[in-house]
SERO-4910 file (N, C-alpha, C, O; in steps of 0.05 Angstrom, whole numbers):
BEGIN
 pado doro    nc1    nc2    nc3   cac1   cac2   cac3    cc1    cc2    cc3    oc1    oc2    oc3
  Lys    A   -297    -46   -125   -291    -74   -120   -265    -76   -104   -262    -93    -86
  Arg    A   -245    -60   -111   -219    -60    -97   -212    -32    -88   -196    -19   -101
  Pro    A   -223    -23    -66   -219      5    -58   -191     12    -50   -184     36    -48
  Cys    A   -174     -8    -44   -147     -2    -35   -127      1    -58   -105     10    -54
  Val    A   -135     -7    -82   -117     -5   -105   -122     21   -119   -145     29   -123
  Thr    A   -101     35   -126   -104     61   -139    -84     63   -162    -66     47   -165
  Ile    A    -89     83   -178    -71     88   -201    -53    111   -194    -62    132   -184
  Cys    A    -27    107   -198     -8    128   -193      5    136   -219      9    119   -237
  Ala    A     12    161   -222     24    170   -246     45    191   -239     44    204   -218
  Val    A     64    194   -257     85    214   -254     86    230   -279     84    220   -301
  Thr    A     89    256   -275     92    274   -298    110    297   -291    118    300   -267
  Thr    A    115    314   -309    131    338   -304    112    362   -305     91    361   -317
  Ile    A    120    384   -292    105    409   -292    102    418   -321     81    427   -329
  Glu    A    123    417   -336    123    426   -364    102    411   -380     87    423   -396
  Phe    A    100    385   -376     80    369   -391     52    376   -383     35    380   -400
  Ile    A     47    377   -357     19    382   -348     10    410   -354    -14    415   -358
  Lys    A     28    429   -354     20    457   -360      7    460   -387    -10    476   -391
  Asn    A     16    443   -406      5    444   -433    -24    435   -434    -38    442   -454
  Phe    A    -34    421   -414    -61    411   -414    -80    426   -395   -104    420   -394
  Leu    A    -70    445   -380    -86    459   -361    -91    488   -369    -74    501   -382
  Asn    A   -114    497   -362   -119    526   -365   -126    537   -338   -127    523   -318
  Lys    A   -130    563   -336   -134    576   -310   -158    566   -295   -159    569   -270
  Asp    A   -177    555   -308   -202    546   -294   -200    517   -285   -218    508   -270
  Asp    A   -180    502   -293   -179    473   -287   -177    467   -257   -188    447   -248
  Ala    A   -164    484   -242   -162    479   -213   -189    480   -200   -194    466   -181
  Glu    A   -206    498   -210   -233    501   -198   -253    481   -207   -274    478   -195
  Thr    A   -248    466   -229   -267    447   -239   -268    422   -222   -289    408   -221
  Gly    A   -247    416   -208   -247    392   -191   -232    368   -204   -227    348   -191
  Phe    A   -226    370   -230   -213    348   -243   -185    343   -231   -179    320   -224
  Leu    A   -170    363   -228   -143    360   -217   -143    352   -188   -125    338   -179
  Ala    A   -164    359   -174   -167    353   -145   -172    323   -140   -171    314   -117
  Arg    A   -177    308   -161   -180    279   -158   -154    265   -151   -153    242   -144
  Phe    A   -133    280   -155   -106    269   -151    -92    281   -126    -96    304   -121
  Leu    A    -77    264   -112    -60    275    -92    -34    283   -107    -22    266   -120
  Ile    A    -27    308   -104     -5    318   -120     20    320   -102     19    332    -80
  Phe    A     42    309   -111     67    310    -96     88    323   -114     90    316   -138
  Asn    A    103    341   -103    125    354   -117    150    352   -100    157    371    -86
  Pro    A    164    329   -102    187    326    -85    208    347    -93    210    355   -116
  Pro    A    224    355    -73    244    375    -78    264    365    -99    272    341    -98
  Gly    A    273    382   -117    293    375   -136    320    373   -123    325    383   -101
  Asn    A    339    361   -138    366    361   -128    385    363   -152    377    359   -175
  Asp    A    409    369   -147    429    372   -168    447    348   -170    468    349   -183
  Val    A    439    326   -158    455    301   -159    453    289   -187    431    286   -198
  Ile    A    476    282   -198    476    269   -224    470    239   -220    484    226   -204
  Pro    A    449    229   -233    443    201   -228    464    182   -240    478    190   -259
  Asp    A    465    158   -230    483    138   -241    476    133   -270    452    133   -277
  Ala    A    496    127   -287    491    121   -315    476     94   -318    460     91   -336
  Leu    A    483     76   -301    471     49   -301    461     42   -273    472     53   -253
  Pro    A    442     25   -271    432     17   -245    455      6   -228    472     -8   -238
  Ala    A    455     13   -202    477      5   -184    476    -25   -178    496    -38   -175
  Gly    A    452    -36   -176    449    -64   -169    440    -80   -193    433    -69   -214
  Asn    A    440   -106   -190    430   -123   -211    404   -136   -204    396   -156   -216
  Lys    A    391   -125   -184    365   -136   -176    343   -127   -195    342   -104   -203
  Arg    A    326   -145   -202    302   -138   -217    281   -127   -198    283   -133   -174
  Val    A    262   -112   -207    242   -101   -190    228   -124   -175    222   -120   -151
  Gln    A    223   -146   -187    209   -168   -175    225   -181   -152    214   -195   -135
  Glu    A    251   -175   -150    268   -186   -129    270   -168   -105    282   -175    -85
  Met    A    259   -144   -107    261   -125    -85    241   -132    -62    220   -143    -67
  Glu    A    250   -126    -38    233   -133    -15    206   -119    -16    186   -130     -9
  Ser    A    206    -93    -24    181    -78    -25    162    -91    -45    137    -91    -41
  Tyr    A    172   -101    -67    155   -114    -88    142   -138    -76    118   -143    -80
  Ser    A    158   -155    -62    146   -179    -51    125   -173    -29    105   -187    -27
  Leu    A    130   -152    -13    111   -144      7     85   -135     -6     63   -144      2
  Leu    A     87   -117    -26     63   -108    -39     48   -130    -55     24   -131    -56
  Ser    A     63   -148    -66     51   -171    -80     36   -189    -60     14   -198    -66
  Glu    A     48   -193    -37     34   -209    -16      8   -196     -7    -12   -209     -5
  Val    A      9   -169     -3    -15   -155      6    -36   -157    -16    -59   -162    -11
  Tyr    A    -27   -152    -41    -46   -153    -63    -59   -181    -66    -83   -184    -69
  Asn    A    -43   -202    -63    -53   -229    -65    -72   -236    -43    -92   -249    -47
  Gln    A    -67   -226    -19    -85   -230      3   -111   -216     -2   -133   -227      2
  Leu    A   -110   -191    -11   -135   -176    -17   -150   -188    -40   -175   -188    -40
  Glu    A   -136   -199    -59   -149   -213    -82   -166   -236    -73   -186   -243    -85
  Gly    A   -157   -249    -51   -171   -273    -41   -194   -267    -21   -207   -285    -12
  Val    A   -197   -241    -14   -218   -234      5   -245   -236     -9   -250   -222    -29
  Ser    A   -263   -252      2   -289   -256    -10   -311   -239      4   -331   -233     -8
  Val    A   -306   -233     29   -325   -216     44   -312   -189     49   -289   -188     57
  Pro    A   -326   -168     43   -313   -141     46   -303   -137     75   -316   -145     94
  Ile    A   -280   -124     77   -269   -117    103   -281    -90    111   -277    -70     96
  Glu    A   -294    -88    134   -305    -63    143   -288    -54    167   -284    -69    186
  Tyr    A   -280    -29    166   -263    -18    187   -279      3    202   -296     17    191
  Thr    A   -272      6    227   -281     29    244   -255     42    253   -233     32    250
  Leu    A   -258     65    266   -235     80    276   -233     76    306   -254     76    320
  Thr    A   -209     72    316   -205     72    345   -210    100    355   -210    119    339
  Ala    A   -214    104    381   -218    130    392   -195    149    386   -198    172    379
  Gly    A   -170    138    388   -146    154    382   -145    162    353   -138    185    347
  Ala    A   -151    144    335   -151    150    306   -172    171    300   -167    189    284
  Lys    A   -195    168    312   -217    187    307   -208    215    316   -213    235    302
  Arg    A   -196    217    340   -186    242    350   -166    255    332   -167    279    326
  Glu    A   -146    239    322   -125    249    304   -137    259    278   -130    280    268
  Phe    A   -156    243    267   -169    250    242   -185    276    244   -183    294    227
  Glu    A   -201    278    265   -217    302    269   -199    327    273   -206    348    263
  Gln    A   -177    324    288   -159    346    292   -146    355    265   -144    379    259
  Tyr    A   -138    335    249   -126    341    223   -147    356    206   -141    377    194
  His    A   -171    346    205   -193    358    189   -198    387    197   -199    404    180
  Leu    A   -200    392    223   -205    419    232   -182    437    226   -186    460    217
  Asn    A   -157    428    230   -134    445    224   -131    450    194   -123    472    186
  Met    A   -138    430    178   -137    434    149   -156    456    140   -149    474    125
  Phe    A   -181    456    150   -200    476    143   -193    503    155   -199    524    143
  Lys    A   -180    503    178   -170    528    190   -149    541    172   -150    565    167
  Arg    A   -130    525    162   -110    535    143   -124    546    118   -116    566    107
  Phe    A   -144    531    109   -158    540     85   -172    567     89   -170    585     72
  Lys    A   -185    570    112   -200    595    118   -180    618    121   -188    641    117
  Glu    A   -156    613    130   -136    633    134   -122    641    107   -106    660    107
  Ser    A   -127    626     86   -115    631     60   -128    655     47   -151    663     54
  Ser    A   -115    667     27   -126    689     12   -150    678     -4   -153    654     -9
  Glu    A   -167    697    -13   -191    689    -29   -182    675    -55   -194    656    -64
  Ser    A   -160    685    -66   -150    674    -91   -141    645    -86   -148    627   -102
  Asp    A   -127    640    -65   -118    613    -58   -142    595    -52   -143    572    -60
  Gln    A   -161    606    -38   -185    590    -31   -200    581    -56   -209    558    -58
  Ser    A   -202    598    -76   -216    590   -101   -200    568   -115   -213    551   -127
  Lys    A   -174    569   -114   -157    548   -127   -158    522   -112   -156    501   -123
  Leu    A   -161    524    -85   -159    500    -68   -186    488    -60   -187    467    -48
  Asp    A   -208    502    -66   -234    493    -57   -240    464    -65   -249    448    -48
  Ala    A   -235    456    -89   -241    429    -98   -222    409    -84   -230    386    -79
  Phe    A   -198    417    -78   -179    399    -64   -186    395    -35   -185    372    -25
  Ile    A   -194    416    -22   -199    414      7   -221    394     13   -222    382     34
  Lys    A   -240    391     -5   -262    373     -1   -254    344     -4   -268    325      4
  Arg    A   -230    339    -16   -222    311    -21   -199    302     -3   -194    278     -1
  Trp    A   -185    320     10   -162    312     27   -170    295     51   -157    276     57
  Ser    A   -191    303     65   -200    287     88   -208    258     80   -198    239     92
  Pro    A   -225    255     60   -231    228     51   -206    212     42   -205    188     46
  Ser    A   -187    227     31   -162    213     22   -147    202     46   -134    181     44
  Val    A   -148    216     69   -135    206     93   -146    179    100   -131    160    106
  Leu    A   -173    177     99   -186    151    106   -179    130     85   -174    107     92
  Lys    A   -179    137     60   -172    118     39   -144    108     41   -139     84     36
  Leu    A   -126    125     50    -98    117     54    -94    101     80    -77     84     81
  Ala    A   -111    107     99   -109     92    125   -117     63    122   -108     46    137
  Ile    A   -135     57    103   -144     30    100   -121     11     92   -116     -9    106
  Pro    A   -107     16     70    -85     -2     63    -62     -1     84    -48    -20     88
  Ser    A    -59     22     96    -38     25    117    -45      6    140    -27     -8    150
  Gln    A    -70      6    149    -78    -11    171    -75    -40    163    -66    -57    179
  Tyr    A    -82    -46    139    -80    -74    129    -50    -83    130    -45   -106    137
  Met    A    -32    -65    122     -4    -72    123      7    -73    151     26    -89    157
  Ile    A     -3    -57    169      5    -58    197     -4    -84    210     11    -98    224
  Asp    A    -30    -90    207    -42   -114    219    -65   -123    202    -87   -111    203
  Ser    A    -61   -143    185    -82   -152    167   -106   -164    180   -127   -166    168
  Glu    A   -104   -171    206   -126   -182    221   -144   -161    234   -166   -166    242
  Ala    A   -133   -137    238   -147   -116    253   -171   -107    237   -171   -108    212
  Arg    A   -192    -99    251   -216    -88    238   -221    -59    247   -242    -48    242
  Gln    A   -201    -48    262   -203    -20    269   -178     -6    259   -156    -16    261
  Ile    A   -182     17    248   -160     34    239   -149     48    264   -163     62    277
  Asp    A   -123     44    269   -111     55    293    -97     82    287    -96     90    264
  Glu    A    -85     94    308    -72    120    304    -49    119    285    -45    137    269
  Gln    A    -34     97    285    -11     94    267    -20     95    238     -7    108    222
  Ala    A    -41     81    232    -51     80    204    -62    107    196    -58    116    173
  Ile    A    -77    120    214    -89    145    207    -67    166    204    -70    184    187
  Leu    A    -46    165    220    -24    184    217     -9    180    191      2    199    180
  Ala    A     -8    155    181      4    150    155    -12    165    133      0    178    116
  Gly    A    -38    163    135    -55    177    116    -53    207    118    -52    222     98
  Ile    A    -52    217    143    -49    246    148    -23    256    137    -21    277    125
  Ser    A     -1    241    142     25    249    132     26    253    102     36    272     92
  Leu    A     14    234     88     14    235     58     -4    259     49      4    273     31
  Cys    A    -27    262     61    -45    283     53    -34    311     60    -38    330     46
  Ala    A    -21    313     83     -9    338     91     13    346     72     15    370     65
  Tyr    A     28    327     63     49    333     43     37    340     16     46    358      3
  Ala    A     15    326      9      2    333    -16    -10    361    -15     -9    376    -35
  Glu    A    -21    369      8    -31    396     12     -9    417      8    -12    436     -6
  Gln    A     13    412     21     36    430     19     46    433    -10     51    455    -19
  Cys    A     48    410    -24     57    411    -52     36    424    -69     44    440    -87
  Thr    A     11    419    -65    -10    431    -81    -11    461    -78    -13    476    -97
  Arg    A     -9    470    -53     -8    499    -48     16    512    -62     13    533    -75
  Tyr    A     39    499    -61     63    509    -74     58    510   -104     64    531   -117
  Leu    A     49    489   -116     45    488   -145     24    507   -155     27    519   -176
  Met    A      3    510   -139    -18    529   -147     -9    558   -145    -17    575   -161
  Lys    A      8    563   -126     19    591   -123     41    597   -143     43    620   -152
  Arg    A     57    577   -149     81    583   -165     81    572   -193     91    585   -212
  Glu    A     70    548   -197     73    535   -222     47    533   -238     47    538   -262
  Leu    A     26    525   -225      1    519   -239    -20    541   -235    -40    542   -251
  Gly    A    -17    557   -216    -38    577   -209    -37    601   -228    -53    619   -225
***
């Protein structure tokens, strides 16, 4: 009903390790998620919030609320096609992603097989809300929107490969 809305969650490696066994990567359950592992830092966080703004007062919150409210009012499904440039970028990403996969070791391939099948569709799923935020009237996903999806999925691939090799594999 609402394909652009998704559930996001945050956890720690220590927490998730307690629920995974060596076969979980291959079952496909974990591959349903785009996994991000931002680099750690040694910065000590502020003891108290620096500003006195509530989340609802932030510019990003109002933008996302506006997008959500607009989508909530859509009574006819929005159907998108890809521009020629977006299609070219998407196909190039897809081919390069599978090339990287084929160049991986057999062990890595077995861990990443379920993920590789979901990353390309995720690019398209991410391009939809990206295009809507770029131009809510457009009915074609352009290069900018597809590159937004590719950027997120490429980072998720990099993080997943790292975690499977070092933390979860």
